[in-house]
Each structure stands twice: as structure tokens, then as C-alpha cells.
C-alpha positions as CSV (number, residue, x, y, z in Angstrom):
1,M,-3.3,51.1,-68.6
2,R,-5.5,48.0,-68.3
3,T,-4.5,47.2,-72.4
4,S,-0.6,47.6,-71.8
5,Q,-1.0,45.1,-68.6
6,L,-2.9,42.4,-70.6
7,R,-0.2,43.3,-73.6
8,N,2.7,42.6,-71.2
9,W,0.9,39.6,-69.7
10,R,0.4,37.9,-73.1
11,K,4.1,38.4,-74.1
12,S,5.4,36.9,-70.8
13,L,2.6,33.6,-71.1
14,K,4.4,33.2,-74.9
15,S,7.4,33.2,-73.8
16,L,7.5,30.9,-71.1
17,G,7.5,28.0,-72.4
18,E,10.8,28.8,-75.1
19,P,14.1,29.0,-74.2
20,R,16.0,32.2,-75.1
21,N,18.4,30.6,-77.8
22,K,16.7,27.5,-79.4
23,H,20.0,26.4,-80.7
24,F,21.2,26.1,-77.2
25,H,20.7,22.7,-75.6
26,A,21.5,23.0,-71.6
27,S,21.6,20.1,-69.2
28,A,18.6,19.5,-67.4
29,P,19.3,21.8,-64.0
30,Q,19.8,25.1,-66.0
31,L,16.5,24.7,-67.5
32,L,12.8,24.9,-65.7
33,T,11.4,21.8,-65.4
34,H,8.1,21.1,-67.1
35,W,6.0,21.1,-63.8
36,E,7.1,24.5,-63.4
37,I,6.4,25.8,-66.6
38,E,2.8,24.5,-66.5
39,R,2.5,26.1,-62.8
40,R,3.6,29.5,-63.8
41,K,1.2,29.2,-66.9
42,R,-1.8,28.7,-64.5
43,V,-0.7,31.6,-62.4
44,A,-0.6,34.0,-65.2
45,R,-3.8,32.6,-66.9
46,L,-5.9,33.2,-63.4
47,A,-4.4,36.6,-63.2
48,L,-5.5,37.2,-67.0
49,Q,-8.8,35.8,-66.4
50,N,-9.2,38.1,-62.7
51,M,-8.1,41.6,-64.8
52,A,-9.8,40.8,-67.7
53,T,-13.2,40.3,-65.8
54,P,-15.4,43.0,-65.3
55,P,-16.6,44.5,-61.5
56,V,-19.2,42.4,-60.4
57,E,-22.0,44.5,-59.6
58,K,-23.1,44.8,-56.1
59,V,-26.0,42.8,-54.9
60,N,-28.6,43.7,-52.7
61,Y,-29.0,40.3,-51.1
62,K,-31.8,42.0,-48.6
63,E,-34.1,41.7,-51.3
64,W,-33.9,37.8,-51.8
65,S,-36.0,35.6,-51.0
66,H,-34.8,32.7,-48.1
67,E,-34.9,29.9,-51.2
68,N,-32.5,32.0,-53.4
69,L,-30.1,33.0,-50.3
70,I,-29.8,29.3,-49.7
71,K,-29.6,28.7,-53.4
72,R,-26.5,30.9,-53.7
73,V,-25.1,29.8,-50.6
74,T,-24.7,26.5,-52.2
75,E,-23.5,27.8,-55.7
76,L,-20.5,29.8,-53.9
77,E,-19.6,26.7,-51.8
78,H,-19.5,24.8,-54.9
79,N,-17.4,27.1,-57.0
80,L,-14.8,27.7,-54.1
81,K,-14.8,23.7,-54.0
82,L,-13.5,23.9,-57.3
83,K,-11.0,26.8,-57.7
84,N,-9.4,25.1,-54.4
85,A,-8.8,21.8,-56.3
86,H,-6.4,23.3,-58.8
87,Y,-4.2,24.0,-56.0
88,P,-2.0,20.6,-54.7
89,T,-2.2,20.0,-51.4
90,A,0.7,19.8,-49.3
91,T,1.3,16.3,-48.1
92,P,2.0,15.9,-44.3
93,A,5.4,15.6,-43.3
94,K,6.5,11.5,-42.2
95,S,6.8,11.2,-38.7
96,Y,9.8,9.2,-37.7
97,K,9.0,9.1,-33.7
98,K,7.6,5.4,-33.2
99,A,4.3,5.1,-31.4
100,R,4.7,4.2,-28.0
101,T,3.3,0.9,-27.0
102,E,2.3,0.2,-23.3
103,K,4.5,-2.8,-22.3
104,A,2.8,-5.8,-20.9
105,F,2.6,-6.2,-17.3
106,D,3.9,-9.6,-16.3
107,P,2.8,-10.5,-12.6
108,S,5.0,-13.7,-12.2
109,R,8.2,-12.2,-12.7
110,Y,7.9,-10.4,-9.4
111,S,7.7,-11.3,-5.5
112,T,5.4,-10.5,-3.1
113,R,5.1,-9.7,0.6
114,L,2.5,-9.1,3.4
115,V,2.7,-5.5,4.9
116,A,0.6,-3.1,7.0
117,F,0.0,0.4,6.2
118,K,-0.8,3.1,8.6
119,L,-3.1,5.8,7.0
120,A,-4.9,9.2,7.6
121,Y,-7.9,11.0,6.1
122,L,-10.3,13.8,6.7
123,G,-13.3,11.9,6.0
124,K,-15.8,15.0,5.5
125,G,-15.5,14.2,1.6
126,Y,-16.0,10.5,1.5
127,N,-19.0,8.4,1.9
128,G,-17.2,6.6,4.7
129,F,-14.4,4.3,4.5
130,E,-15.3,0.6,2.9
131,H,-16.7,0.2,-0.3
132,H,-19.6,-2.1,-0.9
133,L,-20.4,-3.7,-4.3
134,N,-23.2,-2.6,-6.4
135,N,-23.7,0.2,-4.4
136,K,-23.5,3.6,-6.2
137,T,-22.9,6.6,-3.8
138,R,-22.5,10.3,-4.3
139,L,-19.1,10.4,-2.8
140,P,-16.2,8.0,-3.0
141,T,-15.4,6.0,-0.3
142,V,-11.6,6.1,1.0
143,E,-10.9,2.5,0.1
144,E,-11.8,3.2,-3.3
145,K,-8.9,5.4,-3.5
146,I,-6.4,3.4,-1.8
147,W,-7.5,0.2,-4.2
148,E,-7.0,2.9,-7.2
149,A,-3.6,3.6,-6.1
150,L,-2.3,0.4,-5.8
151,V,-3.6,-0.8,-9.0
152,K,-2.1,2.1,-10.8
153,A,1.3,1.6,-8.6
154,R,0.7,-2.3,-10.1
155,L,1.1,-3.0,-6.4
156,I,-1.7,-5.3,-6.7
157,F,-2.8,-6.7,-9.9
158,P,-6.4,-8.1,-9.5
159,K,-8.2,-9.2,-12.6
160,G,-10.3,-7.0,-14.9
161,A,-8.7,-4.3,-13.4
162,A,-7.3,-1.3,-16.0
163,L,-3.8,0.0,-14.9
164,D,-5.7,3.3,-14.6
165,G,-7.3,2.0,-11.4
166,S,-10.7,1.4,-13.2
167,G,-12.9,-1.5,-13.1
168,E,-14.8,-3.5,-10.2
169,I,-12.8,-3.5,-6.9
170,N,-11.8,-6.6,-5.9
171,W,-9.4,-7.7,-3.1
172,D,-9.4,-11.8,-4.1
173,G,-5.9,-13.0,-3.7
174,C,-4.1,-10.0,-1.7
175,D,-4.9,-11.2,2.0
176,Y,-6.5,-8.0,2.5
177,S,-7.7,-6.8,5.7
178,K,-8.7,-3.4,7.6
179,C,-9.0,-2.5,11.3
180,G,-11.7,0.1,11.1
181,R,-14.8,0.7,8.9
182,T,-15.2,4.4,9.4
183,D,-19.1,5.8,8.8
184,K,-19.2,8.8,6.3
185,G,-17.7,11.9,7.3
186,V,-15.8,10.1,10.1
187,S,-12.2,11.1,10.2
188,A,-9.0,8.2,11.0
189,F,-5.7,9.4,12.1
190,G,-4.3,5.7,12.9
191,Q,-6.1,3.6,10.3
192,V,-4.7,0.4,9.6
193,I,-4.8,-1.9,6.5
194,G,-2.7,-5.1,5.7
195,L,-2.2,-6.9,2.2
196,R,0.3,-8.5,0.3
197,V,2.0,-6.2,-2.4
198,R,4.4,-6.6,-5.2
199,S,8.2,-6.7,-3.9
200,N,11.4,-5.5,-5.5
201,R,13.0,-8.9,-3.6
202,P,14.4,-10.9,-7.0
203,L,12.9,-14.5,-7.2
204,P,15.3,-17.5,-7.0
205,K,17.0,-18.2,-10.5
206,H,15.4,-21.6,-10.2
207,T,11.5,-19.9,-9.8
208,A,9.7,-20.8,-13.1
209,A,7.7,-18.1,-14.8
210,A,5.0,-19.9,-15.7
211,P,2.1,-20.5,-13.6
212,R,2.0,-23.3,-10.8
213,D,-0.3,-25.1,-12.4
214,G,-3.0,-24.9,-15.5
215,T,-5.5,-22.5,-13.3
216,D,-2.8,-19.8,-12.1
217,D,-2.8,-17.1,-14.0
218,F,-0.6,-15.0,-11.1
219,H,-3.6,-12.2,-10.9
220,H,-2.7,-12.5,-7.3
221,T,0.1,-11.3,-4.6
222,Q,0.3,-14.6,-2.8
223,P,3.4,-16.1,-2.2
224,R,5.6,-17.7,-5.3
225,D,7.3,-20.8,-5.1
226,G,10.9,-20.8,-3.1
227,A,10.6,-17.1,-2.5
228,P,11.7,-15.8,0.9
229,E,9.0,-14.8,3.4
230,L,9.6,-12.3,6.3
231,A,7.4,-12.2,9.6
232,S,7.5,-10.9,13.3
233,P,6.8,-13.3,16.1
234,A,3.1,-13.9,16.5
235,L,1.1,-11.5,18.5
236,R,-0.9,-14.8,20.1
237,P,1.9,-17.8,20.2
238,S,-1.0,-19.7,21.7
239,I,-3.3,-19.6,18.9
240,E,-0.7,-19.1,15.7
241,E,1.4,-22.4,16.6
242,S,-1.6,-24.4,16.3
243,R,-2.4,-23.1,13.2
244,S,1.1,-23.2,11.3
245,Q,2.0,-25.0,8.6
246,V,5.1,-26.7,7.8
247,T,7.1,-24.7,5.2
248,P,10.3,-26.2,3.1
249,E,13.6,-25.2,4.6
250,L,15.6,-22.9,2.3
251,N,19.4,-24.0,1.3
252,V,20.9,-20.5,2.2
253,D,24.1,-21.7,0.8
254,D,22.2,-22.4,-2.5
255,P,24.1,-20.0,-5.2
256,E,20.3,-19.5,-6.7
257,F,19.1,-18.0,-3.6
258,E,22.3,-15.9,-3.3
259,E,20.7,-12.5,-4.9
260,P,17.5,-13.0,-3.0
261,L,18.6,-13.1,0.6
262,N,21.3,-10.5,-0.2
263,F,18.4,-8.4,-0.2
264,D,17.5,-5.7,2.2
265,P,13.8,-5.8,3.1
266,I,13.8,-1.8,3.6
267,A,16.6,-0.4,2.0
268,D,15.9,-2.2,-1.4
269,E,12.4,-2.3,-1.3
270,L,9.9,-0.2,-3.5
271,P,9.2,3.1,-1.7
272,Y,5.5,1.9,-0.8
273,C,4.5,5.2,0.9
274,H,6.1,7.6,-1.4
275,L,4.4,5.9,-4.3
276,L,0.8,5.6,-2.6
277,N,1.1,9.2,-1.7
278,R,1.6,10.5,-5.3
279,L,-1.3,8.9,-6.3
280,L,-3.8,9.3,-3.4
281,P,-5.9,12.7,-2.8
282,P,-4.6,15.1,-0.9
283,D,-6.4,14.1,2.0
284,I,-5.6,10.6,2.1
285,R,-1.8,10.0,3.2
286,I,0.1,6.8,4.2
287,L,1.8,7.7,7.2
288,A,4.0,4.4,7.9
289,W,4.2,1.0,7.0
290,C,5.4,-2.3,8.6
291,P,7.7,-4.4,6.6
292,A,7.2,-7.8,8.9
293,P,3.7,-7.8,10.4
294,P,3.6,-10.5,12.7
295,L,2.8,-14.3,11.9
296,G,-0.7,-14.4,11.4
297,F,-1.6,-11.0,11.3
298,S,-4.7,-9.5,10.4
299,A,-5.6,-5.7,10.5
300,R,-9.3,-6.2,12.3
301,F,-8.8,-9.4,14.7
302,S,-5.2,-8.6,15.8
303,C,-6.2,-5.3,16.6
304,K,-7.0,-5.6,20.8
305,E,-7.3,-1.7,21.4
306,R,-9.2,1.2,19.0
307,Q,-8.9,4.7,19.9
308,Y,-11.7,7.6,19.2
309,K,-11.5,11.4,19.6
310,Y,-14.5,13.2,19.4
311,F,-13.9,17.1,19.2
312,F,-16.0,20.0,20.7
313,T,-15.9,23.8,21.4
314,Q,-16.6,25.4,24.4
315,P,-18.9,27.1,24.4
316,A,-20.5,24.6,22.7
317,F,-22.7,26.9,20.1
318,L,-23.4,31.0,20.3
319,P,-24.5,32.1,23.8
320,A,-27.0,34.8,23.5
321,P,-26.4,37.7,25.3
322,E,-28.6,38.2,28.5
323,N,-29.0,40.9,30.9
324,P,-27.3,39.8,33.9
325,N,-29.8,42.0,36.3
326,L,-33.0,39.9,35.3
327,T,-33.8,36.6,36.1
328,R,-33.1,33.4,33.8
329,A,-35.4,32.5,31.1
330,N,-34.2,28.8,30.4
331,K,-36.4,26.7,32.9
332,Y,-34.8,23.1,32.0
333,T,-31.5,24.1,33.2
334,D,-28.9,26.2,35.5
335,V,-26.4,26.6,32.7
336,K,-26.4,29.3,30.3
337,E,-27.6,28.1,27.0
338,G,-24.5,27.6,24.6
339,W,-22.1,26.3,27.4
340,L,-21.0,22.9,29.0
341,D,-20.5,21.7,32.4
342,I,-17.0,19.8,31.5
343,D,-16.9,18.4,34.9
344,A,-20.1,16.9,35.2
345,M,-19.3,15.4,31.7
346,R,-16.1,14.2,33.3
347,E,-18.0,12.5,35.9
348,A,-20.7,11.0,33.0
349,A,-17.4,9.9,31.1
350,S,-15.9,7.7,33.9
351,Y,-19.0,5.6,33.9
352,F,-18.1,4.1,30.6
353,V,-15.1,2.1,32.0
354,G,-14.9,-0.9,32.2
355,S,-17.0,-3.9,30.4
356,H,-20.8,-3.4,29.8
357,D,-23.6,-3.9,27.6
358,F,-23.9,-1.1,25.2
359,R,-27.0,-2.0,23.5
360,N,-28.7,1.4,24.5
361,F,-25.4,3.2,23.2
362,C,-25.6,2.0,19.2
363,K,-27.4,1.5,16.2
364,I,-28.7,-2.5,16.0
365,D,-28.5,-3.8,12.2
366,G,-30.7,-6.9,11.7
367,S,-28.8,-8.2,8.9
368,K,-25.4,-8.6,11.5
369,Q,-27.9,-10.7,14.0
370,I,-25.7,-9.2,16.7
371,T,-26.8,-10.8,20.3
372,N,-23.7,-10.1,22.6
373,F,-23.3,-6.0,23.0
374,E,-20.9,-6.3,25.8
375,R,-17.6,-4.3,25.2
376,T,-14.9,-3.1,27.4
377,M,-13.5,0.5,27.1
378,F,-10.2,1.1,28.8
379,F,-10.4,4.6,29.2
380,A,-12.7,7.5,29.0
381,D,-12.5,11.2,29.5
382,I,-13.2,14.6,28.7
383,L,-9.7,16.4,27.6
384,E,-8.8,20.0,26.7
385,V,-7.0,20.3,23.3
386,D,-4.2,23.3,23.4
387,D,-5.7,25.6,20.8
388,T,-7.4,29.1,21.4
389,T,-8.8,31.8,19.2
390,P,-7.9,35.1,21.3
391,V,-9.8,37.4,18.3
392,L,-13.2,36.6,19.5
393,D,-12.4,38.4,22.8
394,F,-16.0,39.7,22.4
395,M,-17.0,36.3,24.4
396,G,-15.2,38.0,27.5
397,Q,-18.2,40.3,28.2
398,K,-20.1,39.9,31.1
399,E,-23.4,39.7,29.0
400,F,-21.9,36.3,27.3
401,L,-20.4,34.3,30.4
402,P,-22.6,32.4,32.9
403,A,-23.8,34.1,36.4
404,T,-21.6,31.8,37.7
405,R,-18.1,30.4,35.9
406,V,-19.0,27.1,34.4
407,K,-17.0,24.1,35.7
408,G,-14.4,23.3,33.9
409,S,-14.4,26.3,31.8
410,G,-11.0,28.2,33.2
411,E,-10.5,31.5,33.2
412,Q,-9.8,31.6,29.6
413,I,-12.2,34.1,27.7
414,S,-11.9,32.9,24.1
415,P,-13.3,29.5,22.9
416,K,-11.7,26.1,23.8
417,V,-11.5,23.2,21.9
418,Y,-12.2,19.6,24.1
419,T,-12.4,16.0,23.2
420,F,-14.2,13.1,24.3
421,T,-11.1,10.5,24.5
422,L,-12.0,6.9,24.3
423,H,-10.4,3.7,24.5
424,G,-12.1,0.3,23.9
425,S,-11.5,-3.2,22.8
426,A,-14.0,-3.1,20.0
427,F,-16.9,-0.9,19.3
428,L,-20.9,-1.4,18.0
429,W,-22.2,0.1,15.2
430,H,-22.5,4.3,16.0
431,Q,-21.6,3.6,19.5
432,V,-19.2,6.3,20.2
433,R,-21.8,8.7,18.7
434,C,-24.7,7.8,20.9
435,M,-22.0,8.1,23.8
436,V,-21.3,11.7,22.9
437,A,-24.9,12.6,22.6
438,I,-25.8,11.5,25.9
439,L,-22.6,13.3,27.3
440,F,-23.7,16.6,25.4
441,L,-27.0,16.5,27.5
442,V,-25.4,16.3,30.6
443,G,-23.0,19.0,29.7
444,Q,-25.9,21.3,29.2
445,G,-27.7,20.1,32.4
446,L,-30.5,18.4,30.5
447,E,-29.4,15.3,32.2
448,K,-27.5,14.2,35.2
449,P,-24.2,12.3,35.0
450,T,-26.3,9.3,36.3
451,I,-28.2,8.5,33.1
452,I,-25.2,6.6,32.2
453,K,-25.7,4.0,34.7
454,E,-29.0,3.9,34.0
455,L,-28.8,3.0,30.1
456,L,-26.1,0.8,31.1
457,D,-28.2,-1.5,33.2
458,V,-30.1,-3.5,30.2
459,E,-32.2,-5.3,32.8
460,K,-34.1,-2.1,33.9
461,S,-33.7,-0.4,30.3
462,P,-33.6,-3.3,27.9
463,S,-34.9,-0.8,25.1
464,R,-32.9,2.2,23.5
465,P,-35.0,5.1,24.1
466,A,-35.4,6.9,21.1
467,Y,-32.5,10.3,21.3
468,E,-30.3,11.5,18.5
469,M,-26.8,10.5,18.1
470,A,-24.2,13.2,17.7
471,Q,-22.9,14.3,14.3
472,D,-20.1,12.5,12.5
473,S,-17.5,15.0,11.1
474,P,-15.8,15.8,14.5
475,L,-15.3,12.2,15.2
476,V,-12.0,10.4,14.5
477,L,-10.3,7.1,15.1
478,W,-7.3,8.2,16.4
479,D,-5.3,5.1,16.6
480,C,-5.6,1.2,16.3
481,V,-3.4,-0.7,18.6
482,F,-1.7,-4.3,18.4
483,P,-0.8,-5.3,21.6
484,H,1.1,-8.8,22.2
485,E,-1.7,-11.3,24.2
486,D,0.5,-11.4,27.5
487,D,1.3,-7.8,27.5
488,A,-1.3,-5.6,30.3
489,S,0.1,-2.8,29.1
490,R,-1.8,-3.0,25.8
491,E,1.6,-1.3,24.5
492,D,1.5,-1.5,20.2
493,A,3.9,-4.3,19.2
494,I,3.8,-3.7,15.3
495,E,7.2,-2.1,14.3
496,W,6.1,0.7,12.4
497,L,8.6,2.4,9.7
498,H,7.2,6.0,9.2
499,V,7.6,8.3,6.3
500,G,11.1,9.6,6.4
501,D,12.6,7.3,8.8
502,E,13.8,5.2,5.9
503,R,17.8,5.3,5.3
504,G,18.5,7.9,2.8
505,R,14.7,8.7,2.2
506,G,14.3,11.9,4.6
507,E,13.0,13.8,1.8
508,T,10.0,11.8,1.6
509,K,9.0,13.6,4.9
510,W,10.6,16.8,4.5
511,G,11.1,17.8,0.7
512,T,9.1,19.7,-1.6
513,V,7.0,16.8,-2.3
514,G,7.3,15.2,1.2
515,L,4.2,14.5,3.5
516,V,4.7,17.0,5.4
517,E,4.3,19.4,2.5
518,D,1.1,18.1,1.5
519,L,-0.4,18.0,5.0
520,W,0.6,21.6,5.2
521,K,-0.9,22.8,2.3
522,V,-4.3,21.1,3.5
523,W,-4.1,22.6,6.9
524,R,-3.1,26.1,5.7
525,E,-6.2,26.5,3.4
526,R,-8.2,25.4,6.1
527,K,-6.4,27.6,8.6
528,I,-6.9,30.7,6.5
529,D,-10.7,29.9,6.0
530,E,-10.9,29.9,9.8
531,V,-8.9,33.0,10.3
532,L,-11.2,35.0,8.2
533,A,-14.3,33.6,9.5
534,S,-13.1,34.4,13.0
535,N,-11.7,38.1,12.2
536,L,-15.3,38.2,10.3
537,L,-17.0,37.3,13.4
538,G,-15.1,39.2,16.1
539,A,-15.4,42.3,13.6
540,V,-19.2,42.4,13.7
541,A,-19.4,41.6,17.3
542,R,-17.7,44.8,17.9
543,Q,-19.7,46.8,15.6
544,G,-22.4,49.3,16.7
545,G,-23.5,50.3,19.9
546,P,-22.7,48.7,23.5
547,I,-24.7,45.5,24.7
548,E,-25.5,47.6,27.9
549,G,-27.5,50.3,26.0
550,L,-30.1,47.3,24.7
551,T,-33.8,47.6,25.9
552,S,-34.9,45.8,28.2
553,D,-37.9,44.6,25.5
554,H,-34.8,42.9,23.9
555,W,-34.1,40.8,27.0
556,A,-38.1,39.7,27.5
557,K,-38.1,38.2,24.3
558,V,-36.8,34.8,25.1
559,V,-37.1,31.6,22.8
560,K,-39.3,29.1,24.6
561,S,-38.4,26.4,22.5
562,Q,-35.1,24.4,24.2
563,K,-31.8,24.4,21.9
564,V,-30.1,20.9,22.5
565,Y,-26.4,20.5,21.4
566,D,-25.3,17.4,19.2
567,G,-21.7,18.4,17.5
568,N,-23.4,20.5,14.8
569,N,-22.2,23.7,13.7
570,K,-25.9,25.1,15.3
571,P,-28.2,23.6,18.0
572,K,-31.3,22.1,17.6
573,L,-34.7,23.9,18.7
574,T,-36.6,20.7,20.1
575,G,-39.6,22.6,21.5
576,E,-40.5,21.3,25.0
577,Y,-37.5,19.2,26.2
578,T,-38.1,15.4,27.0
579,P,-36.0,13.7,29.2
580,V,-34.0,10.5,27.9
581,M,-35.8,8.1,30.0
582,K,-39.1,9.4,29.0
583,K,-38.8,8.9,25.2
584,P,-40.1,6.8,23.4
585,L,-38.3,3.2,23.3
586,M,-37.1,1.8,19.9
587,Q,-37.3,-2.1,19.6
588,T,-35.3,-4.7,21.8
589,A,-32.6,-6.4,19.7
590,Q,-34.4,-9.5,19.9
591,V,-37.1,-8.3,18.2
592,I,-34.9,-6.8,15.5
593,N,-33.2,-9.9,14.8
594,E,-36.2,-11.8,14.5
595,K,-38.1,-9.6,12.0
596,Y,-34.9,-9.4,9.9
597,A,-34.8,-12.9,9.9
598,V,-38.5,-13.9,8.9
599,R,-38.1,-11.1,6.1
600,K,-35.5,-13.2,4.5
601,G,-37.5,-16.0,4.6
602,F,-36.3,-17.9,7.6
603,E,-38.3,-19.0,10.7
604,D,-36.7,-17.0,12.9
605,A,-32.9,-15.9,14.1
606,A,-31.9,-19.3,15.2
607,D,-32.8,-20.8,11.9
608,L,-31.1,-17.7,10.1
609,K,-27.8,-18.2,12.2
610,K,-28.1,-22.4,11.4
611,Q,-27.9,-22.0,7.7
612,G,-25.2,-19.4,7.7
613,F,-27.0,-16.6,6.0
614,R,-25.4,-14.4,8.8
615,R,-21.9,-14.1,6.8
616,M,-20.1,-15.7,4.0
617,N,-16.9,-15.8,6.0
618,K,-16.2,-16.4,9.6
619,P,-18.8,-14.9,11.8
620,S,-17.3,-12.5,14.5
621,E,-20.1,-11.0,17.0
622,E,-17.8,-7.6,16.8
623,V,-18.4,-4.8,14.6
624,D,-14.8,-3.1,14.6
625,A,-15.5,0.2,14.4
626,D,-18.1,3.2,14.9
627,E,-19.5,2.7,11.4
């Protein structure tokens, strides 16, 4: 069989290069090309070699040494490489698609405008709002994410910033200001920032695209020459009129200004909120913008009222079941552990209203060199939030309830939600959290409501007792208010344009990619977590035998350490409770300032302030946030 096959292959190979009729001269398309003939010869020759090669004996590689195995593998790889060299490689198909090149962005072609944004964020995943240069943190700051979104949208164009938002954060040339500088973990539902951004308004035709001088490369959003500016009346006319500068009048009849003046500052403008919300994380959202902030507007210094809310539950933590027929084991307070006396907290909160020195309700930072701790609180109260969780019905059993109904708890047996709501002109560092910490001690019956008066009397108490402040995550910067200086009611004078209010842009609020849809997804994820956790808690509490069946030995086992609530998910065990006014005292503000100045190489705090080391910009005694 093999001999006949070889004979047939040889005949085929011999006849490949010969035409059937030697005297017939056909045209080129009718004959095999030279390279095709050579290819067929190679294929036939390889086939003959494969058929003529005797079968290879099987080799037992198990008996080979390591060196011989490596040598054999190298030899086979070399032979395979030589064999593959006989076959021509296919050339890649030529691509006629042009490579996309990023068009250079020319900031000088665009006008700019001053706007204000109102934003909200959930602070649990962020290291506070404010970004500090050369301060690397495990979590990002909210300000970082906002800056990245502004750069990606090309609303600002600082030097050295890549289009993807990377690079060192730089607000130079943007007239940037912020209202509050919330601390790590603190949320905000009404934070306000102001800055100049790129606008859709056309520049006047005579405006040169070149820089105004040799140093201006337009990596800023300052007003362009000849471009119209939009502003509302000043909130403080008595001050801003003296600061006003003479601006050149625009000739509205000039045809070069026809297109810029016909521009609608809202309908024709870029959809700022929608652009930024597409680029921001889902837990940071722009809620509104102001097209024409007042003359001289500063998000920090124009704000005259900041509103905070601190959320907590009633009961504050899980009450341990007790036999109501036995004497209470808690010797520190008559309030059952876990429950808060809301009426007592309301009385204590009322003492905050008015102008007071709050040095005993804050953390003092020597680098700020603050000497004036007086702040004005317009409103302070404990308010109930309309939020219930009826699945936890086991809380209605008598073993969990106090012997007498706690004041302010109402008739509802399920946990309730309250807020400490506070409105003030300005706030010191950690002021709200220190105030809440003392209110919780009052609510637990560990302190009297009059402890607030004692701490506000700085003549009798010049140093703050070393108590711990409340947790950060339940605190929310609820709103920032910018009233007119003559308005005693402190109504917000900023004309906010909320998402969806723009004509023809309702989908930005209610559409499938709108603001409400985004926040719904954030809420639902957390709501399902809450539902699962509450149902699990309720199911476990109802399992097993009745609480009445527990032996008296169980009731006798009482934890001697006092539980103190600080806004966290569980209370702290503090051992023997020490009243606030008997705790060790911290250093006074004067001592802290003096020590900081000496540590920085100055003679004292007065020398430090004289040389201007305290701040690079205009000094201010106010720290406008619970940082």
C-alpha cells in the first residue's frame, strides 16, 4: 500500500511543472503561476517525507536525566522554529481608521461666570470635606472628588491638571470659597461652595483670543476682557459699596455685543448640575446652583447661619431586660439603661440659645490662635423624626420598659428617632459634637440639665473638663443660610435653581439618570440592609422561652460598670462614673496658644500674631464648621 502511494505522489510531482500540451501557449491567467507551482511542490515533498519516514520509537523520558530532558526540549523547540519558517506569515490587514487624537483645549475661547452650588454628601466614606495639601489619607475628601469632576468637565482648567482629574489640587484663579469644613464622617445636605466656571455665553467678537499680557495663559476662570458679568444685589450693601470698583460701561447697541447680550443665562447655559452629577460618586450630589450670586459673594463669609442636626434613637442602645419586681441595680441614675429622658435634654438644650462663650464645648487648636470663643445660637431643641420600625415589637414587653414611662418617650413601643437641631451664626472646632455629648449625659440621668449653665460660665470654669465628645457619623450639616444684613428673620436671600427647575430639563431630576433616581438607589441599598437587620433582630428576640421564665439568678447578675452613650452603635463601659465637673481639667486656651507659639519659634502668642504667622490670608477668629 505504501509503495503504490509513493509511486502516485512521484508522478504528480513530476507533472506539476509541465503543461499538458507543450505546443500550446496559453495566456497567463490560464496557467499556474510560478509561486503556486513551487508551493505545491513543497507540499508534495513534505508529504513524501512524512510518508517515507519510519515510525518513531516511543522514548521513555522517565529514565532521562534532568540535563538530557532540557537538551531535548531545546532541540525540539529549535526544530519547530525551523519548520514554521517555511510557511509565510499573514500580513496584518491595513487599518484605514484614523487614530483619535485629543483636541487641545483652549481656555481663552470661553467666557466664565461666578456661580454657587448647593451640594449634599454622605460623609461616612470620606475623610471630611476639606482637602489638605501634602496630607495623604486612607479615605479621599469630598473636596477632592468635586475638584476632579470640575476638571473632567472642563469647567475649571488649573495649571498642571490632567483632563482625567489627576494632579495636585489647585483652586488658584477660580475665586473658590466654601461654607463649611465638616470633619471626617460628618455628612452635609446643604453644603455651599462658590467659584468661577466656564460658561456657554459667547465672547464679544472683538475679544482677542491671545492672552491679555505676556504672563496670562488663561489657566484660570477670571473674567474675560469685555465679557458681560451677572450678579445680584449685595447682601451687605454698606460694606460692598465701599469695595466696589468702577467697571467700564457696555454699549448695548454695539453689534459686537449682540450675541453675548442675547444669551439666556439659564436656558442657554451649560447644565452644570447634570454634568457634575454624572462625574461625581453616587453619595455626592449637586442639588442646586445660583446663576447670579450677590455682589461680593463668599460662601464662607456671606453665610450668617449654619444649621446642624444630630440623629439618635430612643432608646439609645438596647435595654437589658429586668425583673420589674426586683430593686433596680443602677445606682447612678433612675433612668433605665438605654433610655433617654427627652424632656431633660430639651431643658438642657434651651440653655445653649443666645450668645455664649463656648470654649468648654469645643476642641482648641493652637495653630488657629483663637482668643474669641463667643458664638450665637439662634435655635436649639430635641425634635422627633417621623421614622418608625414596627418590626421590633418586642420592645413593648414590660421587661424592657422602664418602671415609669420615660418623659418624652410617648406611647409608641418601637424605637423612635430624634435629632438635636441647632442653628447658629458660626461654630468652633467639634463644637456640636461636644454639645451633644453633654446632652446625652443629661438624657441618661448622669448629669443635671443645669450642667450646661455651669460649663458656659467660663469665669467659674475657665478650663474644659476632659469628657469625650459624641461620634461623628450621625451629624449632618443640614443647611447654610445667606440672609440680607437687614433681615432680622434671617431668610435665605440666595435665589437657588434646583435640579429639574430649569425650563425643559425636568428629566435631570425625575428621569432614568436623574437626581431622584440616583438617590433612590443609594437609599434602597441602605433600606434593605436596615430591613434585614431589624427583622433578624426581631426574629431572634422572639425565639426561645418567655422572658418571665428566667431565674432570679439571672436578674442578680448585674454589670457594675456604668454604660455611657456617645452616639455610637453601642455604649461604652466606663466603670465607676465620674461627674463632668469632677473630671480632670484640660489646658486653658491661653496656655495652648502660648505653647504652640513657642514650639514654632516665637516668643509668645502675641509675637506670633504680630508677625502674621497665624494665617496666609485674611485672619478670622471663626472656624465656620464642626470640623
